[in-house]
C-alpha positions as CSV (number, residue, x, y, z in Angstrom):
1,M,140.0,91.8,109.2
2,D,138.3,91.0,112.5
3,C,135.5,88.6,111.9
4,T,133.9,89.0,115.5
5,D,130.5,89.4,114.3
6,A,128.6,89.3,111.0
7,S,128.9,93.3,110.4
8,T,132.4,93.2,110.4
9,C,132.7,90.1,107.9
10,F,130.3,91.0,105.5
11,G,131.0,94.7,105.3
12,G,128.0,95.5,107.6
13,V,124.2,95.8,107.7
14,G,124.3,98.7,104.9
15,E,125.8,96.9,102.3
16,I,123.8,93.8,102.9
17,R,120.5,95.9,102.8
18,E,122.1,97.4,99.7
19,L,122.5,93.8,98.4
20,L,119.0,92.4,99.0
21,I,117.4,95.8,97.4
22,C,119.7,95.1,94.2
23,L,118.5,91.3,94.3
24,S,114.8,92.7,94.5
25,V,115.0,95.1,91.7
26,S,116.9,92.6,89.8
27,N,114.1,89.8,90.5
28,L,111.6,92.5,89.8
29,R,113.1,93.2,86.1
30,F,112.6,89.4,85.3
31,M,109.0,89.3,86.2
32,R,107.6,89.0,82.8
33,R,110.1,85.4,82.6
34,W,108.6,84.4,86.0
35,Y,105.8,84.3,84.3
36,D,106.5,82.7,81.2
37,I,107.9,79.6,83.4
38,E,104.8,79.5,85.5
39,V,102.7,79.2,81.7
40,L,105.2,77.1,80.2
41,E,104.6,74.2,83.3
42,A,101.1,74.2,82.7
43,G,99.2,71.3,81.5
44,G,98.2,72.5,78.8
45,M,101.4,72.8,77.0
46,D,102.0,68.9,77.5
47,Y,100.3,68.7,74.0
48,F,103.1,70.0,71.9
49,R,105.9,68.5,73.9
50,T,108.2,65.6,72.8
51,G,109.3,65.3,76.4
52,P,109.0,66.6,80.2
53,P,109.5,70.1,80.6
54,G,113.3,70.8,81.3
55,N,114.5,73.3,84.0
56,T,117.1,75.1,81.5
57,Q,114.4,78.1,81.3
58,F,114.3,78.4,85.2
59,W,118.3,78.4,86.2
60,A,119.0,80.5,83.2
61,T,116.8,83.1,84.8
62,L,118.0,82.2,88.1
63,I,121.5,83.4,86.9
64,A,120.5,86.4,85.1
65,I,119.4,87.7,88.0
66,G,122.7,86.8,89.7
67,I,124.4,88.6,86.7
68,T,121.8,91.7,87.1
69,T,122.3,92.1,90.6
70,A,126.1,92.1,90.9
71,A,125.8,94.6,88.2
72,F,123.4,96.6,90.2
73,W,125.5,96.5,93.1
74,A,128.7,97.2,91.4
75,I,126.9,100.7,90.2
76,A,125.3,101.2,93.6
77,S,129.3,100.8,95.5
78,L,130.9,103.0,92.9
79,I,128.2,106.0,93.1
80,R,128.7,105.4,97.0
81,R,132.3,105.3,96.9
82,L,132.9,107.8,94.6
83,P,130.0,110.6,95.0
84,T,131.7,113.7,93.2
85,G,131.4,114.8,90.0
86,R,129.4,113.6,86.9
87,K,128.9,110.0,88.0
88,A,126.8,111.2,91.0
89,R,124.9,113.6,89.1
90,C,124.0,111.1,86.7
91,G,123.5,107.7,89.2
92,A,122.2,109.5,92.0
93,P,118.6,109.9,90.9
94,A,118.7,106.4,89.3
95,I,119.9,104.6,92.0
96,S,119.1,106.2,95.6
97,L,119.6,102.6,97.9
98,R,119.3,104.6,101.3
99,G,117.0,106.9,100.4
100,R,118.5,109.9,100.1
101,S,120.4,111.8,97.5
102,V,124.4,111.1,97.3
103,V,125.0,114.4,96.1
């Protein structure tokens, strides 16, 4: 593999774009969790705490977003590489990353 520029080392701009789209969709999927983290860090909740707030929920949310992003990207890659048959008919409407149909 010739790594003369970033597009050849990282699979091209298209795959990086798809990965960023999957990350964005995954982050939107966890919007409620981000809201919960923000509310739990409010000063009004300090009365019920026995200690300072931890970062466990924050890191758990980041890890869950990473796992979900990987799953979305794997599904998108599978649909892109195998664009025929039942997989494409079922998956194309659900994951249309490039704005055009795969079928």
